[in-house]
C-alpha positions in Angstrom: 109.9 103.1 94.8 113.0 104.1 97.4 113.3 100.6 99.4 114.5 97.7 99.0 111.8 96.3 96.5 114.7 93.6 95.2 114.8 91.8 91.9 111.9 93.1 90.8 109.3 91.9 87.7 105.5 93.2 86.0 103.3 92.2 84.9 100.4 94.1 83.3 96.2 92.4 83.3 93.8 94.9 81.6 94.2 98.3 83.1 95.8 97.3 86.3 100.1 96.2 87.0 101.5 93.8 89.4 105.1 93.2 90.9 106.7 90.9 93.0 110.1 91.0 94.5 112.4 88.4 96.3 111.7 88.3 100.1 114.4 85.5 100.5 114.2 84.3 104.2 111.0 86.4 105.3 107.7 85.3 106.0 105.2 85.7 104.1 107.6 85.7 101.0 106.9 87.1 97.3 105.0 90.4 98.5 102.2 91.5 95.5 101.9 94.9 94.9 99.6 97.1 92.5 99.4 100.2 90.6 97.8 102.0 87.7 100.0 104.1 86.7 103.5 102.4 87.3 104.5 105.4 89.5 102.3 104.6 92.9 102.4 101.4 94.1 100.5 100.0 97.0 101.2 96.6 98.9 98.4 94.5 98.8 99.4 90.9 99.9 101.6 88.0 99.6 101.6 84.4 97.9 103.6 82.8 100.1 102.4 82.2 103.5 105.2 80.3 104.9 108.3 78.9 103.6 108.9 75.4 103.3 111.1 72.9 104.6 109.5 74.4 107.7 112.0 73.2 110.2 114.7 75.0 108.0 113.3 78.1 107.7 112.3 78.1 111.8 115.5 80.1 112.4 117.0 83.2 110.3 118.5 82.5 107.0 118.5 85.8 105.6 120.1 84.8 102.3 118.2 81.7 101.3 114.4 81.3 100.3 112.8 83.1 97.3 115.0 84.6 94.9 114.4 86.7 91.9 110.6 85.5 91.3 109.0 85.9 87.7 105.5 86.9 87.5 103.2 86.1 84.7 100.2 86.2 83.9 98.4 83.6 81.6 95.2 81.7 81.1 93.4 83.4 83.0 95.8 83.2 85.9 98.9 85.2 87.6 102.2 82.7 87.7 105.3 83.4 89.6 108.1 81.4 89.3 111.3 81.5 91.7 114.5 79.6 92.3 115.3 78.4 96.1 119.2 77.9 95.8 118.9 75.3 97.9 116.4 73.5 96.6 115.1 74.6 93.3 112.3 75.9 90.6 109.1 76.5 92.3 105.6 78.3 91.4 102.8 79.6 92.9 99.6 80.5 90.7 96.3 82.1 91.3 93.2 83.2 89.4 93.3 86.9 91.4 96.3 88.2 92.8 94.5 88.7 96.3 95.1 84.6 96.5 93.7 81.9 97.0 97.1 81.0 95.6 98.4 77.3 95.2 100.6 75.4 97.6 104.4 75.7 96.2 105.4 73.3 93.6 108.5 72.0 92.5 109.1 72.2 88.8 113.2 71.3 88.9 114.8 70.0 91.8 118.4 71.0 92.0 121.0 73.0 93.9 122.4 76.4 92.7 119.1 77.0 90.5 118.0 80.7 90.5 115.6 83.4 88.5 113.6 81.3 86.3 111.3 82.6 84.2 108.3 81.1 82.3 107.3 82.2 78.9 104.5 80.3 76.9 104.6 81.1 73.4 101.2 82.4 71.6 102.6 81.3 68.1 103.2 78.2 68.7 101.2 76.7 72.0 104.4 75.9 73.4 105.9 76.6 77.3 109.1 76.8 77.8 111.5 78.2 80.8 114.7 79.6 81.5 117.3 79.4 84.7 119.9 80.9 85.9 123.0 79.7 88.6 123.9 80.1 91.7 128.0 79.2 92.1 127.9 79.1 95.4 125.7 76.0 95.7 126.2 74.3 91.8 130.0 75.3 90.7 128.2 76.8 87.8 127.6 80.4 87.2 127.6 83.1 84.3 125.2 80.9 82.1 121.6 80.5 81.3 119.9 77.2 80.7 116.6 76.6 78.7 114.0 74.1 78.8 110.8 73.2 77.2 108.3 72.8 80.0 104.7 71.4 80.4 102.3 73.9 79.4 100.0 73.2 82.7 104.0 75.1 84.4 104.3 71.6 86.5 107.2 70.4 85.3 109.9 70.0 82.2 109.8 68.1 79.1 113.5 68.0 78.4 116.7 67.5 80.5 117.9 71.4 79.8 121.2 73.0 77.8 122.8 76.0 78.0 121.2 78.9 75.9 123.7 81.6 76.6 126.9 80.6 77.8 128.4 84.1 79.2 131.8 82.6 79.6 132.1 83.4 75.4 131.2 86.5 75.4 134.1 88.7 75.6 133.9 90.8 79.1 130.8 89.2 80.5 130.9 87.7 84.0 127.9 87.3 87.0 124.8 86.5 83.9 121.8 86.0 85.8 118.3 87.1 86.5 116.8 86.2 82.8 113.3 87.4 81.7 112.4 85.8 78.7 109.5 87.2 76.2 108.6 86.9 72.4 108.6 90.1 70.6 108.1 91.0 66.9 109.5 87.2 66.1 112.2 86.9 68.3 112.8 85.3 71.8 113.8 87.8 74.1 116.2 87.5 77.1 116.6 90.1 79.3 119.5 89.6 81.8 122.0 91.6 83.6 125.4 90.9 84.2 128.5 92.4 86.0 127.3 92.0 89.4 125.0 94.2 91.2 127.0 97.3 92.4 128.7 98.0 89.0 126.9 95.7 86.0 124.7 96.7 83.3 121.4 95.3 81.4 121.8 93.1 78.6 119.5 91.9 75.9 119.4 88.6 73.9 117.7 87.6 71.1 116.9 84.8 68.4 114.7 83.5 66.6 115.1 79.8 68.2 114.3 79.4 72.4 117.4 77.6 71.9 119.5 79.9 70.1 122.0 81.0 69.0 121.4 84.3 70.3 122.9 87.5 69.5 123.6 90.0 72.9 124.2 93.5 73.4 124.3 96.1 76.5 121.1 98.2 76.7 121.5 99.5 80.1 124.5 101.4 81.8 125.7 103.6 84.5 127.0 106.0 82.0 128.0 109.6 83.8 124.7 108.9 85.6 124.7 108.2 89.6 122.7 105.2 88.9 124.8 102.5 89.6 124.9 99.1 88.2 121.4 99.6 86.9 119.9 96.6 86.0 117.6 93.2 86.6 113.8 93.7 86.1 110.6 93.7 83.9 109.9 94.9 80.8 106.4 95.8 80.7 103.8 97.6 77.8 101.0 99.7 78.6 97.5 99.6 77.1 98.4 102.7 74.7 101.5 100.7 73.9 103.9 102.5 75.8 107.2 100.6 76.8 108.4 100.6 80.4 111.3 98.6 82.4 111.5 98.3 85.9 114.9 97.6 87.6 116.6 97.8 90.6 119.7 99.8 91.6 121.7 98.8 94.9 121.9 101.3 97.5 123.5 99.7 100.7 122.0 99.9 103.9 118.6 100.7 101.4 118.7 97.9 99.8 117.7 97.4 96.2 115.7 100.1 95.1 113.4 100.5 92.1 114.0 102.7 88.8 111.4 103.0 85.9 112.4 103.6 82.5 111.3 104.5 79.2 111.8 102.1 76.3 111.5 102.3 72.7 111.7 99.8 69.9 111.1 101.4 67.1 114.5 101.3 65.7 116.1 100.3 63.1 117.8 97.2 63.9 115.3 96.3 66.2 117.1 96.1 69.4 115.4 98.1 72.3 116.4 101.5 73.3 116.3 101.7 77.4 116.6 105.0 79.7 118.1 108.2 78.0 120.1 106.4 74.9 121.0 103.5 77.2 121.8 105.6 80.3 119.8 105.8 82.8 117.3 108.4 83.1 117.1 111.3 85.9 113.7 112.2 85.4 111.3 111.8 82.4 107.7 112.4 81.8 104.9 110.1 82.8 103.4 106.8 81.3 100.6 108.0 79.6 98.1 107.2 82.1 95.3 108.1 84.1 96.7 109.5 87.0 95.7 108.3 90.2 95.9 109.1 93.9 99.2 109.5 95.4 99.7 105.9 96.9 102.7 103.9 98.0 103.2 100.9 100.4 101.8 101.7 104.1 104.5 102.2 106.7 102.9 103.1 109.9 100.9 101.2 112.0 97.9 101.2 115.2 98.2 97.5 115.3 94.4 97.4 115.7 92.7 94.3 117.4 96.6 93.2 117.8 97.5 92.7 114.2 99.7 93.4 112.0 99.8 95.2 108.7 100.9 93.4 105.2 104.2 96.0 105.4 105.5 93.5 107.8 107.6 90.0 107.9 109.2 87.9 110.4 112.9 87.0 109.8 111.8 83.2 109.6 108.6 81.1 109.3 106.3 82.4 112.7 105.2 80.4 115.4 102.4 80.0 117.4 101.6 82.7 120.6 104.3 85.0 119.1 101.6 87.7 119.0 98.9 88.3 121.6 95.5 89.2 119.6 93.1 91.6 121.6 89.9 94.1 121.1 92.4 97.7 121.4 95.0 99.0 119.2 98.3 98.0 120.3 100.9 94.9 118.9 101.5 92.5 122.0 104.6 90.3 121.4 105.3 87.4 123.9 108.5 87.8 125.3 109.7 84.7 123.9 112.6 82.6 126.1 115.7 81.9 123.7 119.0 81.3 124.3 120.1 84.2 121.4 118.4 87.3 123.5 121.5 89.0 123.3 121.6 88.9 119.6 118.4 89.8 117.6 120.3 88.8 114.0 119.9 85.4 115.3 115.9 85.0 116.9 113.2 84.4 114.1 110.8 86.4 116.1 111.5 89.6 115.1 108.8 91.7 113.5 110.0 93.2 110.4 109.8 96.3 107.9 112.2 98.0 105.0 114.2 100.5 106.2 113.0 103.8 103.9 115.5 104.8 101.1 114.7 109.0 102.1 115.8 110.8 105.3 113.5 109.9 108.4 111.9 109.3 112.0 110.8 106.1 113.4 108.9 106.3 116.7 107.0 103.8 118.2 105.7 103.6 122.3 106.4 101.0 124.1 105.3 99.2 127.3 107.1 95.8 129.1 105.0 93.8 130.5 106.6 91.1 131.9 108.2 90.7 135.7 111.1 88.5 134.3 114.4 89.2 135.0 116.0 90.0 131.8 113.1 90.5 129.8 113.7 92.9 127.0 111.8 94.8 124.3 112.8 97.7 121.6 113.1 98.9 118.0 115.8 97.6 116.1 117.9 98.4 113.0 119.3 95.0 111.8 121.8 94.4 109.1 125.3 92.7 109.2 125.7 94.8 112.3 122.7 95.7 115.0 121.6 98.4 117.4 118.2 98.5 119.0 116.7 100.9 122.1 114.5 99.8 124.6 112.9 98.8 127.9 114.8 96.1 130.1 113.9 94.5 133.3 116.3 94.3 135.5 117.3 91.7 138.4 116.2 94.7 141.0 112.7 94.2 139.4 112.9 98.0 138.1 112.6 98.6 134.2 115.4 100.6 132.8 116.2 101.8 129.2 118.8 100.5 127.6 120.6 101.1 124.0 122.9 98.2 122.7 124.7 97.5 119.0 126.3 94.5 118.3 129.1 95.0 115.1 128.9 92.2 111.7 131.7 90.3 113.3 130.5 90.2 117.1 128.9 86.9 118.5 126.6 89.4 121.1 125.7 92.9 121.9 127.3 95.8 123.5 126.4 98.9 125.7 126.1 101.8 123.5 124.7 104.1 126.2 124.5 103.5 130.2 121.2 102.2 131.4 118.6 104.7 132.8 115.7 104.5 134.8 112.1 104.2 132.5 109.6 105.4 135.3 106.0 102.9 134.5 107.6 100.6 132.1 106.6 102.5 129.1 108.9 104.6 127.1 108.5 106.6 123.4 111.4 105.5 120.9 112.9 107.3 118.2 115.5 106.8 115.6 116.6 109.5 112.6 117.8 108.2 109.6 119.9 110.4 107.6 120.2 110.0 103.9 123.4 107.6 104.2 121.9 105.0 106.4 123.3 106.6 109.5 121.2 106.4 112.4 120.6 108.5 115.6 118.8 106.7 118.9 116.3 109.2 121.0 114.0 108.6 124.1 111.6 109.8 125.7 110.6 108.2 128.8 107.7 110.6 129.6 109.7 112.9 132.5 109.2 116.1 130.4 112.4 116.9 129.4 110.9 115.5 125.1 113.7 113.1 123.5 116.9 112.9 124.8 120.1 111.4 122.5 121.5 107.8 123.5 124.6 106.7 122.4 126.7 107.2 119.0 125.6 107.4 115.6 124.9 104.0 114.1 125.5 103.1 110.1 123.2 101.1 109.3 124.7 97.9 107.2 123.3 95.7 104.5 122.5 91.7 105.1 123.8 89.9 102.0 121.5 90.4 99.3 119.3 92.2 102.1 118.9 96.0 102.2 118.7 96.8 106.5 115.4 96.7 108.3 113.8 97.6 111.1 112.6 95.6 113.3 110.3 95.4 117.0 111.1 92.6 119.3 110.3 91.1 123.1 112.7 88.4 124.4 113.9 86.9 127.6 117.0 84.9 128.2 116.1 81.1 128.5 117.2 77.8 126.8 115.1 78.3 123.3 111.9 76.9 124.6 110.2 79.6 123.3 107.7 79.7 126.3 107.3 83.4 127.1 107.8 85.5 129.6 105.0 88.1 129.8 104.7 90.7 126.8 105.7 93.8 125.6 103.5 96.1 123.3 103.8 98.4 120.9 101.7 101.4 120.2 102.2 104.3 117.6 104.5 103.3 115.1 105.1 105.9 112.7 107.7 107.1 109.8 107.9 110.6 108.9 110.1 111.9 106.9 112.9 114.6 107.7 
């Protein structure tokens, strides 16, 4: 999955496979993907329509919110547990992936509680929970804490204890992201260590949930080009094949997902991941019926002014940000904002993931605002940002503008000279290469076709998040959020280069 599906976890229910991933501060959160063959995945919904507390997530908080969820199927229901590093461990559940999902329930309150995973032990009837720690909030890291849990998932039955201490294992650091399983009479914890860019996947086993645990490295880069291969989920098909989905950190492209074969038929009972512990370059497909090629949607005509499941806001959305209408096209209100010159700080940016392969992104834009300073455009957002679009000038004319902001900059700068945009319309295009270098272009309908604008911009990630494509409409103001007209986006397309 060649885009930023960070910290994936996977579960099988019958002949269907489901996957969720971190969504951090984006809304809606907890994406839900479906597959029948573990190769082709389609986004089918989200389990978290808003983030709470609402006032905290009224502004972008890209490194907060939903961290490393775990997805399980138990007692006829789907369960998702996740850690909010500032609040604690939450869970939601539903009878079907399509929902409705329950409201978030706080299972364990506290700072720095991350990466939780439940286990319902069918042998004993008991339930357990394991989680990791974020030092940025708790001062603690590199250890896993275990609890007995109420079978209904609503709370914990003890104060918990450290069941794996990474500081006691020579050479291990940043132990996190545990996934808990029961297999062959053992409790198993699959957990990464060593950091997202350079780390490895570990496996731990014990006859008792509270330990002691043995450990082994089961997946590492070795001589491949898959750096930091770790953090994901193990799943077994109905035919008995075993597979592991994990991420690889790829800079501005975020954390892309790999599929590795797994073998458990070893004399010592330890699993073998990939090609003898190294990521496979290519491999035969899982022995599952091949379905038609599928992928998560990217293109959008915005029928009736509605946007597709692939889009998310950079914070909790407000009323009136979009304007429904009978035809095609997304009408975004030009919201008055004191941060209009820095889209990184604005909650009303509609985003989707940056593809991990070379591509061209196009969208048509019409600025329907008479407000001087109103602007709208297509952005590539990360620690640094760049955007191209339209702005209403003080002279009443609409201009084509192209601007950027460095990671340390407080506001944007011109990336190219402003140009007239006859009729207040333009087709925008950004071409993105394999290294996330972006070339911006525009077509104002003068018959010259696409013309380049500005210098090449190197996309950057945000903290924990890959770069995002964004559509926005703003106007300078006092931050009241009142609108100053609209901008209309139509025919959003992403095509391979």
